MMTF fields as JSON, N, C-alpha, C and O atoms, coordinates in Angstrom:
{
  "mmtfVersion": "1.0.0",
  "mmtfProducer": "UNKNOWN",
  "numBonds": 519,
  "numAtoms": 520,
  "numGroups": 130,
  "numChains": 1,
  "numModels": 1,
  "chainsPerModel": [1],
  "groupsPerChain": [130],
  "chainIdList": ["A"],
  "bondAtomList": [4, 2, 8, 6, 12, 10, 16, 14, 20, 18, 24, 22, 28, 26, 32, 30, 36, 34, 40, 38, 44, 42, 48, 46, 52, 50, 56, 54, 60, 58, 64, 62, 68, 66, 72, 70, 76, 74, 80, 78, 84, 82, 88, 86, 92, 90, 96, 94, 100, 98, 104, 102, 108, 106, 112, 110, 116, 114, 120, 118, 124, 122, 128, 126, 132, 130, 136, 134, 140, 138, 144, 142, 148, 146, 152, 150, 156, 154, 160, 158, 164, 162, 168, 166, 172, 170, 176, 174, 180, 178, 184, 182, 188, 186, 192, 190, 196, 194, 200, 198, 204, 202, 208, 206, 212, 210, 216, 214, 220, 218, 224, 222, 228, 226, 232, 230, 236, 234, 240, 238, 244, 242, 248, 246, 252, 250, 256, 254, 260, 258, 264, 262, 268, 266, 272, 270, 276, 274, 280, 278, 284, 282, 288, 286, 292, 290, 296, 294, 300, 298, 304, 302, 308, 306, 312, 310, 316, 314, 320, 318, 324, 322, 328, 326, 332, 330, 336, 334, 340, 338, 344, 342, 348, 346, 352, 350, 356, 354, 360, 358, 364, 362, 368, 366, 372, 370, 376, 374, 380, 378, 384, 382, 388, 386, 392, 390, 396, 394, 400, 398, 404, 402, 408, 406, 412, 410, 416, 414, 420, 418, 424, 422, 428, 426, 432, 430, 436, 434, 440, 438, 444, 442, 448, 446, 452, 450, 456, 454, 460, 458, 464, 462, 468, 466, 472, 470, 476, 474, 480, 478, 484, 482, 488, 486, 492, 490, 496, 494, 500, 498, 504, 502, 508, 506, 512, 510, 516, 514],
  "bondOrderList": [1, 1, 1, 1, 1, 1, 1, 1, 1, 1, 1, 1, 1, 1, 1, 1, 1, 1, 1, 1, 1, 1, 1, 1, 1, 1, 1, 1, 1, 1, 1, 1, 1, 1, 1, 1, 1, 1, 1, 1, 1, 1, 1, 1, 1, 1, 1, 1, 1, 1, 1, 1, 1, 1, 1, 1, 1, 1, 1, 1, 1, 1, 1, 1, 1, 1, 1, 1, 1, 1, 1, 1, 1, 1, 1, 1, 1, 1, 1, 1, 1, 1, 1, 1, 1, 1, 1, 1, 1, 1, 1, 1, 1, 1, 1, 1, 1, 1, 1, 1, 1, 1, 1, 1, 1, 1, 1, 1, 1, 1, 1, 1, 1, 1, 1, 1, 1, 1, 1, 1, 1, 1, 1, 1, 1, 1, 1, 1, 1],
  "groupList": [{"groupName": "MET", "atomNameList": ["N", "CA", "C", "O"], "elementList": ["N", "C", "C", "O"], "formalChargeList": [0, 0, 0, 0], "bondAtomList": [1, 0, 2, 1, 3, 2], "bondOrderList": [1, 1, 2], "singleLetterCode": "M", "chemCompType": "L-PEPTIDE LINKING"}, {"groupName": "THR", "atomNameList": ["N", "CA", "C", "O"], "elementList": ["N", "C", "C", "O"], "formalChargeList": [0, 0, 0, 0], "bondAtomList": [1, 0, 2, 1, 3, 2], "bondOrderList": [1, 1, 2], "singleLetterCode": "T", "chemCompType": "L-PEPTIDE LINKING"}, {"groupName": "ASN", "atomNameList": ["N", "CA", "C", "O"], "elementList": ["N", "C", "C", "O"], "formalChargeList": [0, 0, 0, 0], "bondAtomList": [1, 0, 2, 1, 3, 2], "bondOrderList": [1, 1, 2], "singleLetterCode": "N", "chemCompType": "L-PEPTIDE LINKING"}, {"groupName": "ASP", "atomNameList": ["N", "CA", "C", "O"], "elementList": ["N", "C", "C", "O"], "formalChargeList": [0, 0, 0, 0], "bondAtomList": [1, 0, 2, 1, 3, 2], "bondOrderList": [1, 1, 2], "singleLetterCode": "D", "chemCompType": "L-PEPTIDE LINKING"}, {"groupName": "GLU", "atomNameList": ["N", "CA", "C", "O"], "elementList": ["N", "C", "C", "O"], "formalChargeList": [0, 0, 0, 0], "bondAtomList": [1, 0, 2, 1, 3, 2], "bondOrderList": [1, 1, 2], "singleLetterCode": "E", "chemCompType": "L-PEPTIDE LINKING"}, {"groupName": "GLY", "atomNameList": ["N", "CA", "C", "O"], "elementList": ["N", "C", "C", "O"], "formalChargeList": [0, 0, 0, 0], "bondAtomList": [1, 0, 2, 1, 3, 2], "bondOrderList": [1, 1, 2], "singleLetterCode": "G", "chemCompType": "PEPTIDE LINKING"}, {"groupName": "ILE", "atomNameList": ["N", "CA", "C", "O"], "elementList": ["N", "C", "C", "O"], "formalChargeList": [0, 0, 0, 0], "bondAtomList": [1, 0, 2, 1, 3, 2], "bondOrderList": [1, 1, 2], "singleLetterCode": "I", "chemCompType": "L-PEPTIDE LINKING"}, {"groupName": "LYS", "atomNameList": ["N", "CA", "C", "O"], "elementList": ["N", "C", "C", "O"], "formalChargeList": [0, 0, 0, 0], "bondAtomList": [1, 0, 2, 1, 3, 2], "bondOrderList": [1, 1, 2], "singleLetterCode": "K", "chemCompType": "L-PEPTIDE LINKING"}, {"groupName": "ARG", "atomNameList": ["N", "CA", "C", "O"], "elementList": ["N", "C", "C", "O"], "formalChargeList": [0, 0, 0, 0], "bondAtomList": [1, 0, 2, 1, 3, 2], "bondOrderList": [1, 1, 2], "singleLetterCode": "R", "chemCompType": "L-PEPTIDE LINKING"}, {"groupName": "HIS", "atomNameList": ["N", "CA", "C", "O"], "elementList": ["N", "C", "C", "O"], "formalChargeList": [0, 0, 0, 0], "bondAtomList": [1, 0, 2, 1, 3, 2], "bondOrderList": [1, 1, 2], "singleLetterCode": "H", "chemCompType": "L-PEPTIDE LINKING"}, {"groupName": "LEU", "atomNameList": ["N", "CA", "C", "O"], "elementList": ["N", "C", "C", "O"], "formalChargeList": [0, 0, 0, 0], "bondAtomList": [1, 0, 2, 1, 3, 2], "bondOrderList": [1, 1, 2], "singleLetterCode": "L", "chemCompType": "L-PEPTIDE LINKING"}, {"groupName": "CYS", "atomNameList": ["N", "CA", "C", "O"], "elementList": ["N", "C", "C", "O"], "formalChargeList": [0, 0, 0, 0], "bondAtomList": [1, 0, 2, 1, 3, 2], "bondOrderList": [1, 1, 2], "singleLetterCode": "C", "chemCompType": "L-PEPTIDE LINKING"}, {"groupName": "GLN", "atomNameList": ["N", "CA", "C", "O"], "elementList": ["N", "C", "C", "O"], "formalChargeList": [0, 0, 0, 0], "bondAtomList": [1, 0, 2, 1, 3, 2], "bondOrderList": [1, 1, 2], "singleLetterCode": "Q", "chemCompType": "L-PEPTIDE LINKING"}, {"groupName": "ALA", "atomNameList": ["N", "CA", "C", "O"], "elementList": ["N", "C", "C", "O"], "formalChargeList": [0, 0, 0, 0], "bondAtomList": [1, 0, 2, 1, 3, 2], "bondOrderList": [1, 1, 2], "singleLetterCode": "A", "chemCompType": "L-PEPTIDE LINKING"}, {"groupName": "SER", "atomNameList": ["N", "CA", "C", "O"], "elementList": ["N", "C", "C", "O"], "formalChargeList": [0, 0, 0, 0], "bondAtomList": [1, 0, 2, 1, 3, 2], "bondOrderList": [1, 1, 2], "singleLetterCode": "S", "chemCompType": "L-PEPTIDE LINKING"}, {"groupName": "VAL", "atomNameList": ["N", "CA", "C", "O"], "elementList": ["N", "C", "C", "O"], "formalChargeList": [0, 0, 0, 0], "bondAtomList": [1, 0, 2, 1, 3, 2], "bondOrderList": [1, 1, 2], "singleLetterCode": "V", "chemCompType": "L-PEPTIDE LINKING"}, {"groupName": "PHE", "atomNameList": ["N", "CA", "C", "O"], "elementList": ["N", "C", "C", "O"], "formalChargeList": [0, 0, 0, 0], "bondAtomList": [1, 0, 2, 1, 3, 2], "bondOrderList": [1, 1, 2], "singleLetterCode": "F", "chemCompType": "L-PEPTIDE LINKING"}, {"groupName": "TYR", "atomNameList": ["N", "CA", "C", "O"], "elementList": ["N", "C", "C", "O"], "formalChargeList": [0, 0, 0, 0], "bondAtomList": [1, 0, 2, 1, 3, 2], "bondOrderList": [1, 1, 2], "singleLetterCode": "Y", "chemCompType": "L-PEPTIDE LINKING"}, {"groupName": "PRO", "atomNameList": ["N", "CA", "C", "O"], "elementList": ["N", "C", "C", "O"], "formalChargeList": [0, 0, 0, 0], "bondAtomList": [1, 0, 2, 1, 3, 2], "bondOrderList": [1, 1, 2], "singleLetterCode": "P", "chemCompType": "L-PEPTIDE LINKING"}, {"groupName": "TRP", "atomNameList": ["N", "CA", "C", "O"], "elementList": ["N", "C", "C", "O"], "formalChargeList": [0, 0, 0, 0], "bondAtomList": [1, 0, 2, 1, 3, 2], "bondOrderList": [1, 1, 2], "singleLetterCode": "W", "chemCompType": "L-PEPTIDE LINKING"}],
  "groupTypeList": [0, 1, 2, 3, 4, 5, 6, 7, 5, 7, 5, 8, 9, 10, 10, 6, 3, 7, 7, 7, 11, 12, 5, 11, 0, 1, 11, 0, 10, 13, 11, 14, 10, 15, 9, 4, 5, 7, 4, 2, 10, 14, 10, 14, 8, 6, 12, 15, 6, 12, 14, 14, 16, 4, 7, 17, 18, 8, 3, 6, 4, 1, 8, 17, 15, 4, 14, 11, 3, 10, 11, 15, 4, 1, 18, 16, 19, 3, 4, 12, 5, 5, 15, 3, 5, 7, 12, 13, 11, 15, 4, 13, 11, 18, 10, 5, 13, 15, 8, 10, 14, 18, 4, 6, 14, 1, 2, 10, 4, 2, 5, 4, 11, 4, 15, 2, 16, 8, 5, 7, 5, 19, 7, 7, 6, 5, 17, 18, 6, 3],
  "groupIdList": [1, 2, 3, 4, 5, 6, 7, 8, 9, 10, 11, 12, 13, 14, 15, 16, 17, 18, 19, 20, 21, 22, 23, 24, 25, 26, 27, 28, 29, 30, 31, 32, 33, 34, 35, 36, 37, 38, 39, 40, 41, 42, 43, 44, 45, 46, 47, 48, 49, 50, 51, 52, 53, 54, 55, 56, 57, 58, 59, 60, 61, 62, 63, 64, 65, 66, 67, 68, 69, 70, 71, 72, 73, 74, 75, 76, 77, 78, 79, 80, 81, 82, 83, 84, 85, 86, 87, 88, 89, 90, 91, 92, 93, 94, 95, 96, 97, 98, 99, 100, 101, 102, 103, 104, 105, 106, 107, 108, 109, 110, 111, 112, 113, 114, 115, 116, 117, 118, 119, 120, 121, 122, 123, 124, 125, 126, 127, 128, 129, 130],
  "secStructList": [7, 7, 6, 6, 1, 7, 3, 3, 3, 6, 6, 3, 3, 3, 3, 3, 7, 6, 6, 6, 7, 7, 7, 7, 7, 2, 2, 2, 2, 2, 2, 2, 2, 2, 2, 2, 1, 1, 7, 7, 4, 4, 4, 7, 1, 3, 3, 3, 3, 3, 7, 6, 6, 1, 7, 6, 6, 6, 6, 3, 3, 3, 3, 3, 7, 6, 6, 7, 7, 6, 6, 1, 1, 7, 6, 6, 7, 7, 1, 7, 7, 1, 6, 6, 1, 7, 7, 2, 2, 2, 2, 2, 7, 6, 6, 7, 7, 3, 3, 3, 3, 1, 7, 7, 7, 5, 7, 6, 6, 6, 1, 7, 5, 7, 7, 7, 7, 7, 7, 2, 2, 2, 2, 2, 6, 6, 7, 7, 7, 7],
  "xCoordList": [-8.161, -7.406, -6.976, -6.453, -7.191, -6.781, -5.267, -4.606, -4.737, -3.294, -2.662, -1.542, -3.34, -2.696, -3.312, -3.069, -4.09, -4.665, -3.606, -3.75, -2.555, -1.529, -1.897, -2.997, -0.999, -1.219, -1.625, -0.934, -2.739, -3.225, -2.708, -2.529, -2.472, -2.071, -2.245, -1.525, -3.186, -3.44, -3.54, -2.913, -4.319, -4.525, -3.397, -3.37, -2.463, -1.373, -1.381, -1.916, -0.78, -0.796, 0.605, 1.304, 1.015, 2.27, 2.0, 1.247, 2.62, 2.308, 3.565, 4.671, 3.373, 4.47, 4.104, 3.022, 5.011, 4.849, 5.342, 6.547, 4.416, 4.78, 5.476, 6.079, 5.408, 6.152, 7.585, 8.444, 7.843, 9.189, 9.898, 11.12, 9.132, 9.68, 10.305, 9.708, 11.499, 12.203, 12.156, 12.739, 11.466, 11.331, 12.583, 12.793, 13.426, 14.692, 14.501, 15.39, 13.365, 12.986, 13.771, 13.726, 14.479, 15.216, 14.269, 14.607, 13.086, 12.101, 11.659, 11.465, 11.503, 11.085, 12.174, 11.885, 13.419, 14.525, 14.699, 14.962, 14.552, 14.662, 13.554, 13.794, 12.353, 11.209, 11.443, 11.283, 11.82, 12.027, 13.214, 13.193, 14.244, 15.427, 15.106, 15.529, 14.362, 14.083, 13.032, 13.016, 12.162, 11.126, 11.524, 11.197, 12.226, 12.533, 14.011, 14.366, 14.87, 16.29, 17.011, 18.181, 16.321, 16.959, 16.303, 15.123, 17.095, 16.568, 15.884, 16.541, 14.559, 13.774, 12.547, 11.675, 12.474, 11.387, 10.008, 9.063, 9.88, 8.575, 8.131, 6.952, 9.038, 8.679, 8.364, 7.991, 8.51, 8.274, 6.791, 5.953, 6.461, 5.073, 4.626, 3.444, 5.569, 5.271, 5.776, 6.878, 4.982, 5.359, 5.349, 4.345, 6.46, 6.584, 6.793, 7.781, 5.863, 5.926, 6.144, 5.373, 7.194, 7.487, 7.13, 7.599, 6.305, 5.866, 6.706, 6.807, 7.296, 8.092, 7.204, 7.695, 5.9, 4.968, 4.295, 3.604, 4.493, 3.904, 4.979, 6.159, 4.568, 5.482, 5.364, 4.334, 6.442, 6.436, 5.291, 5.094, 4.538, 4.647, 3.73, 3.536, 3.177, 2.245, 2.949, 2.289, 4.277, 5.028, 5.22, 5.722, 4.835, 4.999, 3.634, 2.717, 3.516, 2.307, 2.738, 3.764, 1.968, 2.317, 1.194, 0.016, 1.585, 0.631, 1.158, 2.367, 0.247, 0.601, -0.002, -1.169, 0.792, 0.311, -0.32, 0.218, -1.454, -2.204, -1.384, -1.701, -0.334, 0.447, 1.44, 2.177, 1.475, 2.376, 1.976, 0.818, 2.944, 2.681, 3.439, 3.619, 3.885, 4.661, 5.918, 6.365, 6.47, 7.72, 7.632, 8.603, 6.482, 6.336, 7.11, 7.844, 6.944, 7.635, 8.706, 8.426, 9.927, 11.04, 12.18, 13.025, 12.207, 13.231, 14.665, 15.612, 14.836, 16.181, 16.545, 17.395, 15.905, 16.181, 16.054, 15.096, 16.983, 17.0, 16.248, 16.253, 15.611, 14.901, 13.477, 12.885, 12.941, 11.545, 10.656, 10.841, 9.704, 8.816, 7.463, 7.324, 6.483, 5.134, 4.937, 5.832, 3.765, 3.401, 4.344, 4.687, 4.763, 5.635, 7.121, 7.979, 7.425, 8.807, 9.252, 8.792, 10.162, 10.702, 10.159, 9.808, 10.098, 9.71, 10.898, 11.469, 11.268, 12.454, 12.355, 13.345, 11.182, 11.028, 11.216, 11.794, 10.734, 10.883, 12.35, 12.868, 13.017, 14.424, 15.327, 16.326, 14.989, 15.856, 15.684, 16.606, 14.538, 14.278, 15.274, 15.296, 16.094, 17.109, 16.537, 17.229, 15.297, 14.704, 13.651, 13.129, 13.336, 12.303, 10.905, 10.03, 10.7, 9.399, 8.403, 7.21, 8.876, 8.015, 7.961, 9.0, 6.755, 6.602, 5.394, 4.456, 5.438, 4.282, 3.634, 4.249, 2.4, 1.741, 0.44, -0.293, 0.154, -1.119, -2.283, -3.444, -1.978, -3.031, -3.058, -2.052, -4.225, -4.364, -5.318, -6.393, -4.917, -5.792, -6.203, -5.474, -7.349, -7.857, -8.13, -8.723, -7.693, -7.995, -9.407, -9.657, -10.32, -11.715, -11.972, -12.98, -11.07, -11.253, -11.314, -12.225, -10.358, -10.271, -10.162, -9.959, -10.291, -10.242, -8.843, -8.684, -7.821, -6.458, -5.913, -6.287, -5.034, -4.405, -3.288, -2.523, -3.196, -2.115, -1.432, -2.075, -0.138, 0.606, 1.754, 2.207, 2.215, 3.312, 4.336, 4.103, 5.477, 6.57, 7.731, 8.867, 7.457, 8.499, 8.609, 7.596, 9.816, 10.054, 10.526, 10.56, 10.884, 11.3, 12.547, 12.728, 13.395, 14.603, 14.311, 15.113, 13.17, 12.796, 12.51, 12.793, 11.953, 11.665, 12.963, 13.02, 14.004, 15.289, 15.898, 16.632, 15.601, 16.173, 15.166, 15.387, 14.057, 13.137, 11.933, 11.217, 11.694, 10.537, 9.39, 9.62, 8.164, 7.025, 6.925, 7.199, 6.534, 6.329, 4.847, 4.502, 3.983, 2.543, 1.893, 0.685],
  "yCoordList": [-44.863, -43.901, -42.779, -43.042, -41.538, -40.418, -40.263, -40.882, -39.45, -39.275, -38.837, -39.248, -38.022, -37.4, -37.74, -37.03, -38.791, -39.169, -39.641, -39.472, -40.225, -40.777, -42.174, -42.649, -42.825, -44.165, -44.026, -43.372, -44.635, -44.54, -45.689, -46.805, -45.41, -46.424, -45.915, -45.009, -46.475, -46.088, -44.582, -44.024, -43.922, -42.487, -41.624, -40.422, -42.209, -41.439, -41.63, -42.611, -40.679, -40.683, -40.418, -39.536, -41.17, -40.934, -39.887, -40.132, -38.709, -37.571, -36.989, -37.146, -36.31, -35.64, -34.175, -33.858, -33.292, -31.868, -31.653, -31.655, -31.469, -31.379, -30.072, -29.967, -29.078, -27.84, -27.959, -27.157, -28.946, -29.18, -30.287, -30.268, -31.236, -32.352, -31.836, -31.023, -32.31, -31.904, -32.978, -32.804, -34.091, -35.152, -35.987, -36.529, -36.11, -36.834, -38.358, -39.089, -38.826, -40.243, -41.086, -42.315, -40.448, -41.183, -42.017, -43.139, -41.485, -42.223, -43.495, -44.534, -43.408, -44.565, -45.638, -46.828, -45.211, -46.166, -46.847, -48.048, -46.078, -46.651, -47.664, -48.72, -47.35, -48.245, -49.587, -50.644, -49.541, -50.797, -51.579, -52.81, -50.873, -51.536, -52.32, -53.469, -51.714, -52.406, -53.507, -54.457, -53.386, -54.408, -55.498, -56.667, -55.122, -56.063, -56.43, -57.381, -55.691, -55.981, -55.384, -55.687, -54.531, -53.86, -52.514, -52.316, -51.592, -50.263, -50.32, -50.445, -50.228, -50.314, -49.429, -49.741, -48.344, -47.382, -48.01, -47.62, -48.959, -49.566, -50.491, -50.837, -50.895, -51.76, -50.975, -51.565, -49.666, -48.827, -48.747, -48.735, -48.692, -48.57, -47.114, -46.827, -46.203, -44.774, -44.325, -44.689, -43.551, -43.106, -41.582, -40.952, -41.002, -39.561, -39.342, -39.803, -38.642, -38.413, -36.93, -36.097, -36.601, -35.205, -34.932, -35.626, -33.926, -33.564, -32.419, -31.365, -32.623, -31.561, -30.523, -29.502, -30.788, -29.863, -28.908, -27.977, -29.131, -28.27, -27.421, -27.774, -26.296, -25.414, -25.683, -26.153, -25.374, -25.492, -24.662, -23.539, -25.135, -26.383, -27.489, -28.499, -27.322, -28.304, -29.403, -30.222, -29.429, -30.393, -31.742, -32.679, -31.859, -33.102, -33.72, -33.051, -34.996, -35.757, -36.988, -37.595, -37.352, -38.52, -39.537, -39.193, -40.777, -41.888, -42.895, -43.05, -43.563, -44.58, -45.901, -45.966, -46.933, -48.262, -48.855, -48.725, -49.499, -50.04, -51.006, -51.219, -51.589, -52.566, -51.938, -52.662, -50.584, -49.945, -50.364, -50.229, -50.87, -51.328, -50.491, -50.919, -49.287, -48.397, -49.095, -48.86, -49.95, -50.676, -51.653, -51.833, -52.276, -53.305, -54.549, -55.126, -54.961, -56.143, -55.713, -55.511, -55.578, -55.159, -56.157, -56.008, -57.168, -58.209, -57.725, -58.408, -56.566, -56.079, -54.834, -54.05, -54.647, -53.5, -53.944, -54.633, -53.569, -54.025, -53.122, -53.38, -52.084, -51.151, -51.636, -52.363, -51.224, -51.496, -50.548, -49.333, -51.063, -50.234, -50.042, -50.239, -49.663, -49.455, -48.042, -47.202, -47.791, -46.457, -45.947, -44.764, -46.817, -46.399, -46.56, -46.259, -47.031, -47.249, -46.275, -45.135, -46.742, -45.908, -46.367, -47.532, -45.431, -45.732, -45.368, -44.286, -46.256, -46.047, -44.761, -44.043, -44.466, -43.26, -41.994, -41.02, -42.001, -40.835, -40.648, -39.532, -41.741, -41.676, -41.255, -40.569, -41.657, -41.408, -40.031, -39.545, -39.39, -38.112, -37.049, -36.705, -36.527, -35.556, -34.194, -33.406, -33.91, -32.609, -32.669, -31.631, -33.844, -33.964, -33.694, -33.218, -33.995, -33.742, -34.87, -34.7, -36.022, -37.171, -37.349, -37.423, -37.419, -37.584, -38.433, -38.551, -39.02, -39.695, -38.683, -38.242, -38.311, -37.214, -37.678, -38.484, -37.167, -37.491, -36.708, -37.056, -35.661, -34.811, -34.922, -35.238, -34.658, -34.583, -33.437, -33.344, -32.565, -31.466, -31.69, -32.319, -31.188, -31.421, -30.101, -29.19, -30.014, -28.879, -29.105, -30.112, -28.2, -28.398, -28.407, -28.955, -27.803, -27.743, -29.107, -29.382, -29.955, -31.236, -32.442, -33.56, -32.236, -33.338, -33.864, -34.867, -33.197, -33.641, -33.058, -31.963, -33.81, -33.384, -32.397, -32.592, -31.349, -30.38, -30.208, -29.821, -30.492, -30.388, -29.405, -29.127, -28.884, -27.92, -28.341, -28.2, -28.862, -29.23, -28.252, -28.586, -27.036, -26.045, -25.07, -24.617, -24.754, -23.789, -22.461, -22.276, -21.551, -20.207, -20.226, -19.334, -21.213, -21.308, -21.453, -21.05, -22.025, -22.204, -20.865, -20.687, -19.928, -18.6, -17.877, -17.157, -18.079, -17.424, -17.841, -17.066, -19.051, -19.505, -19.41, -19.962, -18.702, -18.377, -19.273, -19.139, -20.196, -21.073, -20.554, -19.928, -20.809, -20.378, -21.209, -22.409, -20.58, -21.32, -21.393, -21.91, -20.885, -20.967, -22.078, -22.286],
  "zCoordList": [10.355, 11.117, 10.176, 9.094, 10.582, 9.744, 9.808, 10.641, 8.94, 8.854, 10.162, 10.463, 10.942, 12.089, 13.437, 14.413, 13.518, 14.806, 15.774, 16.985, 15.264, 16.121, 16.564, 16.283, 17.243, 17.759, 19.21, 19.99, 19.579, 20.954, 21.801, 21.312, 23.066, 24.014, 25.419, 25.837, 26.168, 27.568, 27.751, 28.652, 26.911, 27.064, 26.544, 26.809, 25.808, 25.222, 23.716, 23.2, 23.023, 21.566, 21.033, 21.532, 20.03, 19.342, 18.277, 17.334, 18.428, 17.565, 16.931, 17.449, 15.791, 15.098, 14.895, 14.401, 15.28, 15.007, 13.577, 13.326, 12.649, 11.233, 10.885, 9.818, 11.755, 11.517, 12.033, 11.668, 12.869, 13.388, 12.597, 12.452, 12.096, 11.323, 10.027, 9.321, 9.724, 8.509, 7.429, 6.359, 7.698, 6.707, 6.519, 5.434, 7.543, 7.406, 7.388, 6.951, 7.853, 7.864, 8.871, 8.813, 9.782, 10.807, 11.66, 12.04, 11.967, 12.763, 12.05, 12.682, 10.739, 9.949, 9.925, 10.051, 9.763, 9.736, 11.092, 11.16, 12.169, 13.519, 13.765, 14.35, 13.326, 13.515, 12.823, 13.435, 11.558, 10.832, 11.4, 11.418, 11.863, 12.403, 13.676, 13.812, 14.612, 15.877, 15.727, 16.509, 14.735, 14.543, 13.556, 13.758, 12.493, 11.412, 11.313, 10.617, 11.998, 11.963, 10.77, 10.539, 10.002, 8.876, 8.642, 8.932, 8.109, 7.804, 6.442, 5.408, 6.458, 5.234, 5.419, 6.23, 4.684, 4.848, 4.671, 5.357, 3.779, 3.531, 4.666, 4.74, 5.544, 6.672, 7.947, 8.961, 7.899, 9.071, 9.395, 8.493, 10.693, 11.135, 11.196, 11.387, 11.034, 10.947, 9.574, 9.163, 8.883, 7.544, 7.501, 7.833, 7.095, 6.908, 5.418, 4.847, 4.797, 3.362, 3.122, 3.599, 2.382, 2.082, 0.629, -0.274, 0.406, -0.931, -1.47, -0.842, -2.614, -3.228, -3.919, -4.4, -3.965, -4.611, -3.63, -4.044, -2.348, -1.319, -0.677, -0.698, -0.103, 0.621, 2.113, 2.596, 2.837, 4.294, 4.857, 4.391, 5.811, 6.55, 6.016, 6.692, 4.848, 4.305, 3.512, 2.871, 3.549, 2.753, 3.442, 2.821, 4.699, 5.454, 5.725, 6.202, 5.416, 5.727, 6.513, 6.206, 7.513, 8.318, 8.275, 8.185, 8.341, 8.409, 9.425, 9.597, 10.082, 11.052, 10.605, 10.217, 10.663, 10.315, 11.567, 12.667, 11.393, 12.533, 13.39, 14.56, 12.814, 13.567, 14.543, 15.212, 14.641, 15.598, 17.005, 17.402, 17.748, 19.116, 20.145, 21.285, 19.74, 20.608, 21.12, 22.242, 20.282, 20.551, 21.725, 22.459, 21.897, 22.923, 22.508, 23.31, 21.254, 20.748, 19.746, 18.564, 20.236, 19.38, 19.532, 20.415, 18.681, 18.827, 18.601, 18.991, 17.981, 17.68, 18.491, 18.07, 19.654, 20.513, 21.962, 22.314, 22.788, 24.177, 25.143, 26.346, 24.657, 25.532, 25.819, 25.022, 26.966, 27.329, 26.544, 26.622, 25.795, 25.0, 25.665, 26.872, 24.888, 25.397, 25.91, 25.814, 26.451, 26.914, 27.999, 28.013, 28.896, 29.986, 29.652, 30.483, 28.446, 28.04, 26.972, 26.916, 26.118, 25.049, 23.696, 23.515, 22.753, 21.385, 20.5, 20.641, 19.596, 18.761, 17.947, 17.805, 17.416, 16.588, 17.407, 16.924, 18.635, 19.524, 19.889, 19.851, 20.241, 20.638, 19.484, 19.701, 18.263, 17.112, 16.487, 15.833, 16.665, 16.003, 16.468, 17.65, 15.56, 15.966, 16.37, 17.014, 16.004, 16.317, 17.417, 17.823, 17.898, 18.917, 18.367, 19.091, 17.104, 16.469, 16.712, 16.462, 17.195, 17.477, 18.982, 19.639, 19.535, 20.989, 21.316, 20.526, 22.493, 23.058, 23.979, 24.95, 23.686, 24.399, 25.053, 24.48, 26.258, 26.893, 26.294, 26.511, 25.548, 24.983, 23.476, 22.84, 22.913, 21.474, 21.181, 21.773, 20.264, 19.882, 18.44, 17.672, 18.076, 16.734, 16.042, 16.618, 14.808, 13.957, 13.422, 12.759, 13.695, 13.335, 11.832, 11.386, 11.036, 9.597, 8.935, 8.155, 9.24, 8.554, 9.473, 9.0, 10.762, 11.712, 11.985, 12.68, 11.444, 11.671, 12.967, 13.388, 13.575, 14.815, 14.508, 13.564, 15.299, 15.132, 16.482, 17.458, 16.545, 17.796, 17.635, 16.525, 18.767, 18.762, 19.809, 21.009, 19.344, 20.229, 20.076, 20.412, 19.568, 19.319, 20.484, 21.018, 20.871, 21.937, 21.368, 20.152, 22.238, 21.821, 20.94, 20.111, 21.105, 20.295, 18.811, 17.97, 18.496, 17.087, 16.424, 15.239, 17.174, 16.614, 16.244, 15.248, 17.059, 16.812, 15.475, 14.861, 15.025, 13.755, 12.602, 11.523, 12.85, 11.765, 11.569, 10.577, 12.51, 12.401, 13.256, 14.291, 12.833, 13.661, 14.931, 14.914, 16.028, 17.263, 17.635, 18.698, 16.78, 17.05, 16.265, 16.374]
}
């Protein structure tokens, strides 16, 4: 699986808008908490890596662990998971950069997925919306 393919489930994909993501790792902590019962970045099924050597927006890299089940089996969370339910990483992201999407677009240069979850409000504070 490439870095940005996302997790597939019944025609939907778990995706991250890397231009909206700030690298706070809240999604990773939520993932490990609901699955393992503790906040541990290395136990997360979604990995957000921020490079201090790259400039925005190339400073964020995402990886998905094959064991991601879209929160179907979450012994430490009372919410219904799966494609039709909630995902801890989506619910926890303070910026809405993580979403379950029915569509996936591909950048032809490197085969990586590029998504845009930014609205007009992002332009007002100086971020690109394209």
